[in-house]
N, C-alpha and C positions, 0 to 999 in steps of 0.2 A: 644746709649748702650755701655757702657765702657765693655772692653773685658781684661782679665785681662791675661796677658802673659810674660811668661820667656825667654827672649831673649838670646838665646846662640851663634846666629852666631855672627861673628866679625862685620859684616854690622851693624846689631842690636845694637849688644854690644857699639857699637861705640857712640850709642845717649846718654850712660850714662854719657859721661864727666867725669867729677869730681866726679860723683856720684858715680862712680865703685870703691869698695874698692882694692887698690892693695898697694904692698910694692914695694920699689925702693930695686935693689941689695945691697945696703949699708944696708938699714932696713931688709931686708931678712937675710942677715949675721948674725946681731944680735938679729933678732928674730925667733927663730926655733920652728916651730908651733908643738903641739903635735900630734904625727899619731900615729893610731891606726892600723896597717899591718893587712891586710886579714888572713894571717895564723899565725899569732904571728911570733916572733923574730924581729931579727934587719935588718938593711938595707943592711947590708954587705950580711947577708945570704939569704936572698932574692934574690940580685942580683946573687948570686952564684947559685940559684936553675933556674932563669931566663937563665943564661949561660948555664947550663946544656942541659934544655929543648933546647935551640937554637940548642946547639950541634947535640940533636938528631934528630931537624929537619934537619939536612945538613945546616943551617945556619952558616958557619964558616966561611967567607970572613972577610980580614982584617978589612974592613969597620964596621961591626958588632960588632968586638972585641972591636974596638975604642969606637964607640957608647955605649957599655955597662960598658966603662971605669968610672964609676961614686962613689961619694962619700956620699952623703946626698940626701935626697929629696929635692926637689926645693919649698922653703916655700912659695916665688910667686903663685907658682901654687896650692897650697894648698888654700892658703888665697882667690883665685879667686874663685874656685871651693866652698868653701864654704859659700861665700859672693857674690853669683850671684845676682844682683840687678834686682828687679821685677818692672814692670811698668805697671799701670794701663789707657790703651792708648783707646781712640776709635779711630775708621779707619779714620777719619778728622785729629786726632792729628798725628798718625801714618803716614800716607800719607804726612802732611807736612814737617813731620822731615827727610823722607828718600826720597822724591823728591822734595828736593828744587831747585830753580833755577841755583844752582852751580854745584849738581850733573847733571842735564839736560846741562849745558854747557859744560861742561865737559865730559860729554858722547858724545856728539855731536863732540866735538874736536878729543876724541879718535877713535871714529869710522870712521870720516874722513882721521884719520891715518893710520888706520888700515884695512880699507874698503878692498883692493886687497885680503889683506892675508885671510880675512873671506871667502870672496867670491868665490877666485880663488883656495886655498888650503883647505878648509874645506867644506863650502857649496856644491861642486862638488863631497864629499864624504858622506855628511850627509844633508839628506832633512828635515833640520828644519830651523826655522827662525832666520834670525838674529837679529832681535829684542829680542827675547828670551836669545840668546848666550849673547849680549851687555847687557840685563839688569839683569842676574844673574852674570857677571861679574862687572857691575856697584855695586851692592848691596854685593857683598862677599866680597871684597877686594877695591872699589872705584878706580877701572880700573888699578887695579895693585898695587894702591899707599900703603894699608895697608895690610899686610899678614901675619902679627903675627911675634913676635922677640923671643917666645921659642923655644928651642931645641926639637922637637918631641918626641924621645926616652926617654930624659930626662922626658919630662912632662909624657908622659905615663907609664914610671916607678914609678913614685911619685904616679898616680892617681889609679894606679894597687895597691901599695903598702899600699896607704892610706885606701882603702877598702870598699868604700861605694858603686861603681858599680866596683868590683873589676874584674868580669868574662868579661864585654863588655871592659873596659880598656887593659885587658889581651889580648885578642884577637887582639885588635886594634894596641897593642904593636907586635905582632907578624907579622901583616900584614905588619908593618914598618920596621921590621927587615928583613924582604924578600925584600923590596924594597931596601935597601940598599944593600943587599947579591946579587941583579939582575945588581948592578951597575947604576941604575938610578940617582943617586943622592950620595953625600957625606955626613957625618954626620954632619959636620958642616955648610953645607946649608942646611938640613933639618929641617927648621925653619917653624913655624906656631902659631896657637893657643894655648892658656894652657891647651885647650883640644884635642889638636893634629888634629885639622883640619889645611892641608898642603896648602900652595901655593896661587896663585892668585883666584884659583875655590873655595879654602877653603873645598877640599875633605878630610875625615876623609881617612886614610889608607885602609881600606875596599873598599870605594869608587875607589879609586885611582888603586886598585889591579883589580878592575872589569870593570873601565870605563878608566883611562888614556892610549892616543894613542901618539904615535912618527908620527908625521905629518910631521916635519922637516927632518927627514930621518937620524938623527946622532945616532943612536940608543939607545938613552933615552928618558922617557916620565918625559920630563920638565915643569912640571905645573909652575915651580916657576919663571922661566925666556923666555922660548918660547913661543912667542905668538901664534905661530901655534901650539903648543902642548895644551896650555891653552885653546884657540877655540876648538880645536877637542874634547878634553877632556869632555869639556861642551857640545857639541853638541853630543857627542856619549852619555852620561849620560842621554840627553833627548831623542834621539831615543829608547836607551834601556828602556825608561820610556814610551815608547808607543805616544810618538810625531807623529801627521800625517801629512804628508805634504801637504803645499797648503791650510790648514784650520789656523782660528784665534783661539786665544786664549780665545778672547771674547772681548766685547764692554761696553762701558759705556752706560746706557738706562734712561729712565724715568719710573718711577710707580707710578701709584696713590696710594695716603696714605690711603685710602681703603683696599687695598691689606692685608690681613693677614700675619703679620711676619711667620707665621706659615706656610704659603703656599710656603714659599720660604727656599733659602738654598741648599747645593750641592746634597742633596738625591732627591731632587723633581725636576724631569726632566720631561719637555714636549715640543712640536714641536712649532714655532713660532708661528703658527695659534692659538694654544690654550692659548698663552700669551696673544697674540693680541687680544682675546676674553676678557681678564682680564682688558684689559685696557693699557696695556703695549706696548710701543713703542720705537725705537731709538731715541737718543739726536735731538731734533728737532721736534720731532712729526711724522716722517717717518715712516710708517709702516716697517716691516722687509722684506727682500729679503728671498726668499727659505721659504716658509710656513711650510715644513715637516721637516726641520731641527731641531733637538733636541738641549735646552741647559738649562741649571739652572741660578736661579736669584739668586744673592746675594746682601742683603741691610744691609751693616754690623751694621752699626748706628740707622736701625730702620728708621720708617715713618720720611721723611723730609728730611733723609741722602741719599749720593750718592748710586746708585744702579748700577749694572752690570749683564749682560748675560755671561754667561762662559759655554764653550764648553770643547771638550775632551784634547785637548790641556792644558787646566787649570790645568787639573789633572796630565798631564806629569810634569810640570811646578813645582806643590805642591810635588810630589816626591822627587824634591830636598830639599824642606826645607817644611815640611806639616803644613804649615800655611796659611790661606786665605788671612791675610794683605798682608805675603811675597809674596806670587804666584800675586796676584793683583799689586803688586808695581813693580815686573819684567815686567808685562806686560805692564803697563802704561809706566815705562821707556824707554822700548825696543820702544815703539811707538813713545814715543818722540824724540828718539835721532837716527833713522836707517830710 
């Protein structure tokens, strides 16, 4: 079963490789793309309005003034926003791309290097799975290797001015300015994706305001450079999204081809006992433990494809990125590397 998905996150976007349309800085300077501003007018007038609004909100720190010292919309941002690649991937194709041997090997190395930080500084505060934290870190930024090179305020100003999703990006822009105003990061270090997703967890500014935490005690919530803050912020996001400590996200299972696809999916929950009555078993054919436990069965590629029993914590991962494929990949990657 092929599923049409628009891949917006850095981890998924990296699958596009050379297929993703973009302009080099030199090309961007030569090719100013036409922009239809949300409220009409030129970019200088737009920025003046943003500065006045920031001042009214008390966002007057020098860092805010510096960040809004812009000259023109970023053509690379507009190009990427208008040319987001669409992929037609089955689950099997998606899994092979995002859960390759190198991703797993790098994850095991990263976990070994940072295990004490995760277990001693983060999981003592947040009762979440180390695998879920590591899986998200791995998919979002390749364990910190790919965090984005766009200046976040510049990108969000451009996208607000462009106007296609002006209100969304306007709100994210003012969250970003509030972060600068609080002194958590400086404008030149506030980098992320072209859409404004920031740091190693790829938080949008609104998610940062809600979930970012200072674990290392330096007075700043640094999701760009501080491993304790990065892990703590991901863990806080999961905890705030309903993660239940001590429970699994899910497991791979066997489902008879005779079970109709219409009986499956996240909205169809049954007890283990009920699923076993339909011939569904753990991998290897063993019956499930705890017959009263409730879960849902996913078989993304239909009969003959892989299948999974998912539980409440799958929904918590899915709140990070509302994609079944993404949540399955996070869970499986975490299982492999922790």
